[in-house]
ROTI-783760 format. One record per atom (N, C-alpha, C): residue in one letter; x, y, z. Coordinates in steps of 0.2 Angstrom, whole numbers, plus 5000, padded with zeros to 4 digits. Layout:
BEGIN
aXYZ...
END
This chain:
BEGIN
m546055725302m546555765306m546255825308e546155835312e545855895315e546255975314y546355995309y546956025307y546556125309g545956115311g545656175314g545856175320v545856125326v545956125331v546656145331v547356115329v547856135329v547756205328a547556225323a547756305321a547456335328v546856315329v546656365334v547256365341w547156315343w547856315349w548356345348w548656365343w549456385340w549056435341v548656485339v548456545337v548556565344l548056525349l547956555355l548456555358l548956505358l549356495363l550156555361v550156555354v550456635353v550356695355a549656705355a549456765357a549456765365v549256715369v549256725376v550156745379l550656705374l551356715376l551356795372g551256815369g551256905365g550956925372l550356905374l550156955380l550656945386g551056895387g551456885391g552256925395v552356945384v552956975385v552957035390p552557085392p552857135395p552857115403a552357065404a552757045411a553357015412a553456975405a554056935408a554656995406s554657035402s555157095401s555257125405r554657145411r554957175417r555457125422l555157045422l555557005426l556157005423l556256995417l556856985415l557057035409p557357105409p557457145405p557957175403d558357085404d559357105400d558957035395a558456995395a558356925390a558156985382r558556955377r558756975370r557856985369d557456925369d556856925368d556256945370g556657015377g556057025381g555756985387g556256905387g555756835392g555256815388a555356825381a554856805376a554856695379f555356695381f555356615381f554956575388v554756635393v554856605400v553856655399a553656685395a552956725394a552456675396l552356615391l551956585393l551856545400p552456545403p552256505410p552056565416v552356635413v552156685418v551456695419v551256695410v550456685411v550056645415v550456575414v550156525417v549956545424v550456565429v550456575436v550156615435c549956675433c549756745432c548856745432v548756695429v547956695429v547556645432t548056575433t547856505435t547856515443v548356555446v548156575454v547656585457p547356665450p546556695454p546156645451v546156615449v545756565446v545556505451l545956475453l545956445459l545556475465w545556525466w545156575472w544656575469l544356625463l543556615460l543356535459g543656515458g543356435456g542956425461r543156435467r542956395473r542156415472v542056475469v541256495470v541056475464s541456495459s541256485452s541856485447f541556415443f541956385439f541956385431g542356415425g542156425418g542256505412l541956495408l542156525402l542256605405p541656645410p541656705412p542056705415v542256665422v542956665424v543456675422i543856645418i544256645413i544456695409l543856695407l543856775405l544056835407g543656845411g543756885416g544656895420v544956835424v545556855424v545956855419l545656825413l546256885409l546156925406a545656965407a545657035404a545957075409v546057055416v546457085421v547057085418f547257035416f548057005415f548257065408v547757065402v547557095398v547757175399g547457205405g547457265406g548057295409v548357245413v549057235417v549757245410s549657195407s550057185401s550257275395l549557285397l549457345391l549757395395w549557405400w549957465405w550957455406l551057385409l551957385405l552057385400a551757385395a551857405387a551857475385r551757535391r551357575388r551957615387n552457625388n553157655385n553857605380g553357555377g553657515372g554057445376l554357435372l554657365373l555257355369d555857355373d556457355370d556657275371v556557245364v556557175365v556557155356d557457115355d557657095346d556957065345g556957095338g556557055334g556456975333r557456985330r557656915328r557656845337a557756885340a557656825345a557156825347l556456865350l555956835347l555656775344a555756795337a555656775331a556056685332a556556695334a556856625338a556356585341t556356625348t555756595351t555056555350v554856625345v554056585346v554256515336g554756535336g554856475329g555056405333v555356425339v555656385345v554756335346f554556375349f553856365353f553456325344s553256355341s552956325337s553256265336v553856215333v554256175329v554056125335a554156135343a554056105348a553056065346f552856135346f552456115346f551956075343l552056075335l551856025331l552355955332f552855985332f553155905333f552855855339l552555875343l552255845348l551355815344i551155875343i550555865337i550255815334a551055795329a551355725326a551155695330v551655675333v551555615337v550955625342r550455645345r549955605348r549455615341a549555635337a548855615329a549255565328a549855515329a549855435329a549655405331d549355415339d549355355346d548655425349p548155445346p547755485350p547355455356g547355385358g546855365362g547155385368v546555395375v546855365379v546355305383y546955275383y546855205384y547255195393a546955135396a546955115404a547655105405g548155055399g548655025399g549155055401g549655035402g550555075404g550455155406g550155165409g550155245410g549455265414e549455355416e548955355419e548355405417k548455395408k547955415404k547255405406f546955345411f546255365414f546055415419l546855405421l546655475430l546755545425d547255555420d547255615418d546655625414y546555615409y545955645404y545355635408g545355595414g544555595419g544455655422l545355665425l545255755428l545155805424l545355815419l545155855414l544455865411r543955795409r543355805410r543255815414s543255795422s543055815427s542755895428l543555955429l543755995428l543256035423l543056015417l542756055410l541956035411r541755965417r541055975418r540856015424g541356015428g540956055435g540856125434d540656165439d540556225439d540856265446s541356205446s541856255455s542556205455l542756215460l543356195463l543356175468p543856125472p543956085466p543656025465p543955995458p543355965456p543055905457e542355875458e542255785458e542655735457d542755715462d543255655461d542855595455f543155605450f542455535445f542655495446w543155465452w543055395454w542755395462f542655415463f542355425473f541955475472a541155455469a540755535466a540655545474g540155625475g540155645480g540555675484e541355645482e541955695487e542355735481h542755775483h543155815478h543855785475v544255765473v544655745469v545155775476v545755715480v546255745484v546755725477y546855755475y547555765471y547855805466y548455825467y548855885463y548455895459y548155925457y547555965449y548056005447g548156025448g548456135444g548556125437g548856075438g549056065427g548556055424h548455985426h547455995422h547056035423l547356085428l546656145426l547056185423v547656205422v547856235416v547856205408a547756135408a547356145403a546556125401a546356145407a545656165406a545456225404l546056275405l546056345404l545956345398f546456335395f546856305387f546156295384t545956225386t545456205383t544656235382t544456295388t543956305387t544156375383l544656415384l545056475379l544756475370a544956395370a545056365362a544456355360g543856335365g543056335363g543156245361t543656215362t543656145359t543356085362d543156025357d542956005360d543255945365p543255945372p543555895376p543955815374r543555805369r544055745366r544555775360f544455805360f545255835357f545355865358a545355885364a545755935369a546555905370y546455825373y547055805376y547755795373g547755795367g548255805363g548555875364p548155915361p548455965363p548656035369a548355985375a548655985380a549355975380l549455925379l550055885379l550455925374a550355955370a550855975363a550956065367s550556085372s550656155375s551156145379f551156095384f551556095388f552456075387y552256035382y552756005380y553256075376a552956115374a553156175367a553256215376m552956225380m553056285383m553656255389a554056185388a554556185392a555256185387v554956165381v555656175376v555856225377t555256275375t555456345373t555756375381a555456375384a555656405391a556556365393v556656295391v557356265392v557856295385f557656305380f557856335375f558056425376g557656475378g557756515382g558356535387f558356485389f558956495397f559456475394g559556405391g560056405387g560356445384r559956475381r560056535378r560456615382e560256615385e560456675388e560956675395l560856615396l561456605400l562256575398a561956555392a562556555386a562856625384r562356665382r562556745382r562956775389h562856775394h563156815400h563756765402r563956705398r564456685397r564956675394g564556725388g565056715383g565156685378y564756635380y564756565373y564556585368r564356545363r563756555357r562756545362p562556595360p562056605362p561356545362l561556555354l560956515350l561256415351a561856405351a562156335351a561856325360g562156395365g561756345371g560956345371g560656385367g560056365367g559656295365v559956285356v559856235355v560056175358l560556175361l560656115364l560256095370a560356145373a559956115379a559156125377a558856135372a558256095371a558256045368l558756025364l558855935363l558955885368l559455915371l559355875379l558655875381f558255925382f557655905387f557055875383g557055895375g556355885372g556655805365l557355795365l557455745360l557955685364a558255705367a558755655373a558555605374s558955545376s558855495381s559355475385n559355455391n559955405394n560255365388l560955355392l561055295388l560955225388r560455225392r560355115388r560255125380t559955145378t559855135370t560355135364p560955215367p561555215364p561955165364v562255125372v562355075372v562355025371r561655005371r561354945365r561554955359v561554995355v561655005348v562454985348v562755005352v563454975352v563454895354v563154905361v563254805360v563254745353t562654805349t562454785343t562954775339l563254845339l564054815332l564654795333l564854775341l565154755344l565254665342p565854645340p565854555341p565554545348d565454475346d564954455355d565554445358g566054445361g566654445365g566454515369l566554565365l566654635367l565854655370g565554625366g564654635365g564454605373h564554575376h564554515380h564754555386w565354565386w565754605392w565254685393l565354735388l565154785389l564354795391a563854745389a563254725392a563354715400g563554675400g564054645408g564154715412l564654755409l565054805412l564254855415v563754875412v563054915412v562654875416d562754815418d562154765421d561754755415v561854765410v560954755405v561254675402p560654635402p560754555399p560754565392y561354525392y561454525383y560954505378e560654455382e560054435377e559454475374t559354535380t558954605379t559354675376a559954645375a560354725372a560354705364a560454665361a560654685356a559654715352i559954745348i559254795345i559154765339d558454745337d558154735331d557454785333p557854825327p557454895324p557054885321g556754835320g555754825320g555454815324a555854765330a555454775336a555854795343f556054875341f555854915343f555554925350s555654925356s554954965364s555555015365y555055065364y555255125369y555255135376w554755075381w554955075386w555355055390p555855005391p556454975394p556855035395a557055085392a557455145394a557155195399s556655175403s556255215408s556355185414r556455115413r556755055419r557355035418v557555065420v558655045420v558755025428i558455085433i558855065441i558455025445p558554965445p558054895449p557654955453g556954955454g556354955459g556355035458t556555035452t556255135451t556055135442v555855215442v555755235436v556055305434n556355285429n556855355425n556655375422e556255385418e555755435414e556155485414f556055525405f556355565404f556155605396p556055665396p555355725393p555255665385l555655635385l555255625377l554955545378f555155515380f554855435384f554055475386a553955535391a553355535395a552855565389y553255585383y552855615380y552655585375l553155535373l552855475368l552355435372n552455425378n551855375382n551355435382g551255475381g550755525382g550355515387d550355545392d550155535401d550155635401l549555655402l549655715404l549455715413h550355695415h550355675421h550655755424a550555725430a550755805434a551955825434h552155765432h552655775433h553055805425m552555785421m552655805414m552655885414m551955915416m551355975414m551856035423s552355995427s552356035432s553156075431v553456045424v553956115421v553856165419t553356175416t553156205415t553056295419v552656265427v552756295433v553456335435l553956255434l554756265437l554956315433v554856315426v555256345425v555156435425a554656435427a554456505429a554656535435a554656475439a554956495446a555756495445l555956465442l556756455440l556856555436a556356565431a556456645430a556456685436v556056685442v555956745447v556556715449l557056665452l557556655453l558156695451y558256675445y558656695441y558556785439a557956825440a558056875439a558356895449y558056865450y558456895457y559456875459w559456815455w560256825453w560556865450h560256935447h560456955443h560357025446t560057025451t559857095453t560157145459d560557185459d560657215464d560357255468g559857265466g559557335470g558957285477v559257305483v558957255487v558157255490w557757315486w556957305486w556757265481r557157285475r556857235469r556857135472r557557135475r557557075478r557057045482r556857095487r556457065492r555857045488l555757095483l554957105480l555057015475l555557005472l555556955469l555756895472l555856895478l555856815484l555156825488y554856895489y554256885493y553656885491g553856905482g553256955481g553056885472a553456895470a553356865464a553556785463f553956765467f554256675470f553456625472p553156655478p552656605481p552456635476p551956665472p551456625469p551456565464a552256565463a552456525457a552556465461l552756445467l552956405471l552156365475g551956395473g550956375477g550856345469l550856365465l550456315458l550856275457l551656265460l552256235458l551956175464l551656185470l551256115476l550656095473a550156155470a549456125468a549756075461t550156085456t550156055451t550455985451n551155955457n551455915458n551955925464t551555905468t551755915475t552255905477w552555845474w553455835474w553655875472s553655905469s554155975468s554056025471f553456035475f553856085481f554456065483p554656035487p555356055490p555756065486t555656025479t556256065474t556256145473g555456155472g555656235471g555956275479v555656235484v556156295489v556756265491g557056205490g557756205488g557956255485l557756275478l558056325473l558056365475a557856395478a557556465484a557956475486w558356395491w558956425498w559656415494l559556395487l560156405484l560256455481a559856505479a559856555476a559956605479l559756605486l560056655491l560756625493a560656565495a561456575496a562056575491l561856555486l562356565481l562456615476a562056655476a562056705470a562456765473p562856815469p563256855470p563456895476r562656935480r562456985484r562456945487a562656945495a562456895499a561856905502p561556835505p560956855508p560756905514w561256905515w561056955523w561057045521t560957035514t560957095512t560357115511l559857065513l559057075510l558757115519l559357115522l559057125530l559157195529p558657235535p558557305536p559557295536a559557375535a560357405537a560457395544r560257415550r560057415557r560357335560i560057285555i560257235559i560457155554r560957205549r561357175545r562057145546p562157095547p562857075550p563457105545a563957115547a564657145544a564957085543l564957045537l565256955538l566056975533d566356925533d566956935527d567356845529g567456845524g567956765524g567756715525v567856665529v567756605532v566956605534r566956655540r566256675541r565756685537a565956745533a565556735527a565156685523e565756635522e565456575521e564856535522v565156535528v564856475535v563956525536a564256575536a563656615539a563156595531r563356615525r562656595518r562356555518p562556485517p561856445520p561356455525v561556465530v561356485536v560956525536v560956615535v560356655533v560056645528a560556615525a559756585519a559256565520l559356475523l558756475524l558456495529f558756515535f558156575537f557856615535l557956655528l557856715525l557356655520v557256575517v556756565511v556256535517l556456535525l555856495528l555056525526p555056605525p554556645525p554056635518v554556605514v554256595508v553556535508v553956485512v553256415512v552656465515p552556475521p551856515522p551456555515l552056585512l551556625508l551456595502a551856535501a551756495495a551156445495l550856445502l550456405504l549656465505a549956525504a549356565508a549056585499w549556595496w549456605487w548856555486t548956505487t548556425486t548256395492w548056415496w547556405500w547056375498p546456375492p546256345489p546056255490f546856285487f546856195484f547156175491v547556205494v547956195503v547356165505s546856195506s546356185511s545856145512t545856125505t545056085500t545556015498v546356005496v546455945494v546855925499l547255955501l548155945502l548155925512l547655985513l547455945522l546855905524t546655885518t545955855518t545955775515g546655755513g546555695512g546955655516a546955595515a547155545517a547755495518s548255525518s549155525517s549355455519k549655425517k549755365517k550555365514q550655425516q551555435514q551855425523t552455385520t552955405528t553555415525l553955425529l554755465528l555055395529a555455375526a555955325523a556855325523v557155305527v557755315525v558155255521l558955255518l559155215517l558855155511p558655185507p558355125503p558855065500e558455045495e558954995490e559555035487r560355015488r560455065484r560655045475s560755095473s560855115464s561555055462p561355035459p562054985455p562355045449l562955035450l563555045446l563355065440g562954995438g562855005427g562155045426p561855025430p561155075429p561255145430f561455135438f561455225440f562155255432v562555235429v562955265426v562555265418l562355235416l561755225411l561055275411v560955305419v560455345419v560855405419h561255425422h561555485423h562255515419g562355465416g563355455415g563455515411a562955535407a563255565401a563255675402f562655645409f562455745412f563255725416l563355695418l563855675425l564555705421a564755665415a565355675412a565255755410v564855795405v564655835405v564955875411f564755895416f564755915421f565355925425a565555845425a566555855428a566855885423a566855895417a567455915414a567055995413y566455995415y566556115413y566856115421l566556075426l566856115434l567756115433a568056045432a568656045429a568956105427r568956125420r568856185417r569056235423k568456225425k568356305429k568856315435t568856235439t569456235446t569856255440a570356215438a570956235435a571256295431r570956345431r571056405431r570956455437d570756415443d570756455449d571656465452t571856505448t572656485450t572756545457d572256575457d572256635465d572356605472a572056535471a572056505477a572056435475r572856425476r573056375474r572756305479v572956325485v572856305492v572056285494l571556335492l570956295492l570756265485t570956295480t570756235475t570956175475v571556145478v571956085481v571356055487a571256085492a570556065497a569956055495a569956085489a569256065486a569256015483v569756015479v569855955475v570155875479a570255875485a570155825492a569555805492v569355875495v568555835496v568355815492c568155805486c567655775481c568255705479l568655725480l568955635480l569055585485a569055635494a568855605499a568055565498l567655605496l566855605496l566755545492a567155545485a567255495480a567255435481a567855425486a568155375489a567655345494f567355385498f567055365502f566355315501g566155355495g565655315494g565555255489w566155245485w566555195483w566855135488l566955155492l567055125500l566455075502f565855115501f565155075507f564755095500d564955065497d564255055490d563855105489l563955165489l563655215489l563855245483v563255235479v563755255470v563455335471g562755345473g562555415470g563055465472l563155445480l563755495484l564355495480a564555445479a565455435474a565455475467l564855465464l564755485458l564755555457v564255575461v563655645461v563755695466g564055675473g564155715478g564955765476p565155735471p565855795472p565655845467l565055835462l564755895460l564655955464v564055925469v563955995474v564556035479v564955975479v565556005480v566056065477a566156035472a566556065465a565856125461g565256115462g564856175459g564956225465w564856215472w564556265475w565456295477y565756265475y566656305476y566656325471v566556315466v566656365457v566256425459l565456405461l565356455461l565256545469r565756505472r566056545476r566756575474r567056555472r567856565470r567856605460r567356585461r567456595451r566856625451d566756665444d566356685440d565856635437a565556595440a565256545439a564256565438g564156545435g563556585432g562856535434y562156555435y561756515434y561556445434e561956435428e561956375427e562256305431t562756345436t563156305439t562756285446m562356325448m561856335456m561256275451l560956265445l560756215443l560856145443v561456145439v561856085442v561956055447v562356125455v562256095460v561256055464a560956115462a560156065462a560056015463g560056005453g560055925452g560655875455a561055895455a561455815459a561255835465g561155885469g560755875477g560355825476l559655835474l559255785473l559355735472v559855695468v560055645464v560455605472v560855655475v561055615480v560555595487l560155635485l559755655492l559155575494v558855575487v558455525484v559055455485e559555445486e559855375489e559855375494f559755425500f559755415506f559155415509a558355445505a557855445507a557355465504y556855445506y556155415501y555455415505l555055435501l554355445505l553955365501n553955325505n553555255506n552855285505d552455255498d551755265498d551455215494a550955235493a550555175491a550555165485a550855215479a550955225473a551455165470g552055145473g552455105473g552855075478a553055015478a553354985483a554055015484g554455055489g554855075492g555055145490r555555165485r555555225483r555755235475f555155215472f554755195465f554355255464n554155275466n553955365466n554355405467t554755415472t555155455473t555555465468v555955415466v556455425462v556155455455f555455425456f555255435448f555055505445k554655525452k554555615453k555255655452t555655635457t556255665458t556655695452y556755615449y557255615441y556955665435a556255675438a556155705431a556155805430q556155825436q556555875438q557155875438v557555855440v558155825437v558355865431w558155805428w558255825421w558055875416a557655925419a557555985416a558056015420l558356045426l558656055427l559356075424w559456015424w560055975422w560156005413a559655985409a559555985401a559856055402i559356135408i559756185404i560356185406a560756185412a561456165412a561756135408g561656075405g562156045399g562156075396g561456115392g561656135386g562056225386v562056235390v562756295391v563356275396a563356225397a564256185398a564256165391l563856115386l564056085382l564056175378a564056215377a564156285372a564956305374g564856285381g565656325382g566256285381f566356225376f566656195378f566656215367l566356235364l566356245355l566756335357p566956335353p567256425352p566756455352h567056525357h566556545360h566356615356a565856655356a565456695353a566056745349r566756765352r567056805347r567556775344d567256705342d567656665339d567256645333r567656655326r567356645320r567256555319l566556545317l566656475315l566256435310t566356505304t566356485295t566756435295d567456445295d567956395291d568156365299v567956275295v568156225301v569156245301r569256265294r570256255295r570256335299n569956335301n570356395307n570456385313l570056325314l569956295321l570656265323d571056285328d571556225331d571356165332r571856125332r571656035334r571256025342a571256075347a571056045352a570156065351s570556125346s569356165348s568956105342a569356105337a569156065334a568755975337l569455945341l569055895344l568555905350r568555965354r568055985357r567456005354v567356025347v566756045343v566355945343a566955915339a566955855338a566555785344l566755795347l566455765355l566055785356v565755865356v564755895359v564655855354a564655865347a564355835341a564155745342l564655725345l564655655347l564255645351l564355665358l563755665362l563155685361v562955735358v562355755356v561855705352c562455685347c561955645341c561855565346s562355555349s562055475355s561655485358l561555535360l560955565365l560155565362c560355565356c559555615352c559555565346v560055525343v559755505339v559555415339p559855395342p559655335343p559055305345y559055335350y558155325356y557755355352a557655425348a557255485347a557055425339s557755415334s557355375328s557055315328l557355275332l557155175334l556455195337s556255245343s555455245344s555255275340l555255345339l554955375333l554655325328s555155285324s554955245317s554455215321g554555185325g553955145328g553455145332h553555235333h552955265336h552355255328f552755295322f552355295319f552055245311a552355205316a552455135307a551755105309d551455115314d550655065312d550155115313m550455185311m549855255310m549555235304g548855255307g548355265302g548255315301d547355345298d547555405298d547555465305p547755505302p548155555309p547455575310s547255575318s546855595323s547055625328l546555675333l546655705338l546155675344d545855615341d545355595344d545455555349a545155565354a545355555362a545055475362f544355465360f544155395360f544155345354e544655375351e544955325346e545055245345t545655225352t545655185355t544955145356a544555155361a543955155364a543455105358e543355155354e542955145347e543555095342d544055085342d544355035340d544354955342y544254965351y544254895353y543854885359h543554935360h542854935363h542254975361p541954935354p541354995348p540954985354y540754955358y539954935358y540054985365e540354985369e540355025377e540755105373a541155105367a541355185367a540755215363a540355175360a539655205359a539155225364a539055195369a538755195375a538955265378i539655275377i540055315382i540155395378e539955375373e539555435368e539055465369w538655425369w537955415369w538055485378m538155455383m538255465389m538755545389d539355535385d539655605385d539155665381e538755665378e538455705373e537855735376n537555665380n536655685383n536655695390i537055685395i537155695401i537555755403d537155815404d537655855409d537555875416g538355905415g538355915422g538855855424q538855835434q539155775436q538555745440p537955705435p537455675441p538055605443t537755565445t538255505449t537955455443i538555405444i538055335440i538655295443v538555205443v538655175447v538655135442s539655105441s540055055439s540355015443r540454955439r541054915443r541754925444p541754965449p542354965452p542954895450s543354955450s544154905446s544854905452t544854825455t545554835459t546154795456d546154805450d546754785446d546854865445i547454895445i547654945441i547654925433y547654985430y547854995422y547554955417q546954925422q546654885414q545954935413w545554905407w545054935404w544654925411a544454975413a543754985419a543655055421n543155045421n542755095422n542755165420p542655135412p542955175405p542555235407a541555245408a541155285408a541455335411s541655335418s541955405422s542455425422s542955385415s543655415415s543555445409l542955415404l543255455397l542455515396t542255525401t541755575402t541855635409g542155615414g542155655420g541655635424i541155585422i540455605428i540655545431p540655555439p540855515445p540555455444t540755405447t540455355448t540655335454v540255295459v540155275467v540855245466a541355205464a541855165464a541955155461g542855185458g543055185453g543855135452w544355175451w544755125450w545055125459v545555085460v545655085465v546455135469h546555175463h546855225466h546455265471a545955265470a545455315474a545555305483r545555245481r545655205487r546555235494n546955255488n547655265488n547255345494y547055395492y546755455492y546055465498h545755445498h545355435501h545355375507d544855385510d544855325517d544755255512a545055225515a545055145513a544455115515e544255115522e543555095524e543055105519t543255185520t542655215515t542455175506y543055185504y542955135497y542855065499d543455055503d543054965503d542254955503r542054995508r541254995508r540955015502r541055045499r540755065494r540655025489v541354985487v541454935484v541054885485r540754855492r540254815493r539654805490d539454905493d538854925491d538654925485v539154925480v539154915471v538954855470e539354815472e539054735471e538554715473f538154755479f537454735483f537154765477l537054815474l536754835472l536654825461y537154765461y536954745455y536554675457t536854655462t536354575464t536054565469l535754635471l535254615475l534654575472d534454565474d533454535474d533154575474s533254625481s532654665481s532654735478a532154745475a532154835471a532054865478e531754845482e531854885488e532354905491s532954835494s533654855496s533854915490r533954875483r534254925478r534254995479a533655005478a533355095481a533655125486v533755085490v534055115496v534855135495l535055105491l535755105491l535755185484l535455165479l535355225474l535255275477d534755275481d534655345487d535055365490y535355325492y536055325498y536455385493y536855345488y537355385482y537055445478d536455425478d536055495472d536255465467v536255405465v536555375459v535855405453q536255425448q535555445443q535555395438y536255375435y536155325431y536755265430i536255185429i536755115431i537055115424y537855105421y538055065419y538255015419y537954985415y537954895416y538254875409g538754835407g539054845402g539454765403p540154765397p539954685398p540654665406l540854725407l541454715413l540654705420e540354745419e539754735425e539654655424r539454635419r539154575418r539454505419d540154525415d540554485420d540854485426a540654495429a540754515437a540054495441y539554515439y538854525443y538454455440g538454435435g537954405432g537554455426s537154435422s536754455421s535854475424a535854545422a535254575428a534754615421s534154635421s533854685420s533554745426f533454795426f533054825431f532654875428d532754865423d532054925421d531254905422s531254835425s530454835427s530554875436e530854885437e530954915444e530654985444p530255025450p530055065450p530655125450g530455165445g530955235444g531555225441i531755155437i532255155433i532055125427r532155155421r532055155413r532855135411v532555115403v533155125399v533255185397a533955215398a533955285392a534355265387y534855215386y535155175379y535255125381e535655085374e535255015376e535755005366n536354945368n536454915362n536554855363e536854825358e537154735362e537454735365e538154755368e538354755374e538154795381v538054855379v537854895384v537054935385t536954925392t536254975394t536355005400v536155085398v536255125401v535655155404y535355115411y534955145415y534855195420a534155245418a534055325418a533755305426v533955345434v533655325438v533155395441n532555375441n532155425444n532255435451q532455495456q532555465462q531955505464s531555535463s530555565464s530555465465a530455455461a529955405460a530255345467l530755335466l531055295470l531055295477a530955375479a530955385486a530155385487a529755355481a528755365481a528855275484
END
């Protein structure tokens, strides 16, 4: 086990967290820990955005250190008069970060290998390696040599920054990078839960811990229901399994044969991942990394929510928010609309009316119904300038990636509807919590009985309409949007209720519209990427809502005998729900994950060495002996998630044509032509014709391993001018190509 690597990363991350506290405390001056819970995400935004610009000219350690040095100077200036930080709150934040980081390190140490099956590890690791090998941005596409990537690489860039600062060999950096994003997300969710609970008068620590558990350890209801089915008599078990559309034959759990995978494939035709599944699966993928940037954006909007001063709110909306939104675009383009929508909701629902941002001479005087109708309209008008500002902040990404890609996405409407049972398994726990939370707040609105009755009537009508026309999402989640909006405008509801509304709106939206793309049929990818954002939003809100059911901060909880029956029942129900969500899936999946664990390691090459030892040896030789990003040629892969193009995927050295993923992002005809040319290159009898192709693609190395032999037959090229054997073992030969000799 590479304990030294773990120690270096932890020290680096905690040090960067400390550097970010002055800026975070200016953003969130009322936070008990000085905003430390979002300090790392704030630093990520402040450092990565300038690197995106400077990287167009040069990318590497000097540039990263230069940007970081400027940030350190700004932090010291911000801290010149001291910081108002509660030491215990700060220690709790660092403690949560450390526990989350070390937990995920342990998870990855049990299965550190980067392999092709079951996810996007080859894509993610290849992007990281391409960034670390390159000397400018955007990185070269390791599956489409000679062209830059046409993919959102912002999160991989953040991982590359940390890897470079830590001085870690890239093969040992994949696990710590995953652990860093997990720890940053869990810590931010914990901090938001704690702060929001404190503002509501709930127990701060309870709100933080519950939110962190909901994000970092909880699952959907599929596994808890399977446990119940297993324990029930056959008749009742059959009935419950049928109720939620889970085949009884697959519902019963055998702990020794439990698979973590089915819990992420619940609603037919979609992916329903949650954070623990994603990090167990081990992809360093955009939908996971973007949560770090999303919480930075949420912190800016939270600051706006609690700010009275007009100029400070303007600076937050048009100064601080756009770079975070821009980096969100570069990290996971799917999250960009969510960021814009969150800004719109914050303006529409914040205590201060959105038109107070306008100059006094054109500020309308509105009240009553007119004001309520005007709020979302004016908010939309005011949030529109944020979009071009965000694009401007990350223009190097927008101009080179977003505007140059061969987009194959089309907007579609009315997808296949979600069945009731699977939909409840995915969202039921959150829906129950939020329904109860909002019902309590609505019931307390005794000053406007008529409005309350009207709001309830709208919710019931929406539910009935959805039920009548088999629109499950509208029936079950639509009322949350209405109730949440009503409570925010009628009661002293908090920021957590806006997060409920935002998540509910996203869930309803993907029941009616989606982007049809090459990554999956129908709304497969849309639901996948959207639900990942919903889980982050709802974990924060869920932690606060559950804390609201516990005895409040002013009440003592040291003696359960002092609790009345209602309070004791609420405590028991909260404990039961949290345990049901966290214990079954986490215990079964983690026990299976660690069951076959050998010696712990962070070596990304471990799986390759175990299952493809000769190819691993050749790839390690290439990794250690080939500098920069010369072009190689290897057999393209027309089948996804198979062992293919390992040389480029595990080193970042670009190949002429790699995984068929490249066909989705580049011109399809060009990719197909490259595939044909690669076949010609391996099979042509004419050395002169082969030389023409090698010269055309500027190939420096020919990789010839088992996959190439199976596809193209046996061949040898070292007798041809300009080609020599650079490395050879029993199964793999790597040929070096001398372009000067080829030309001669």
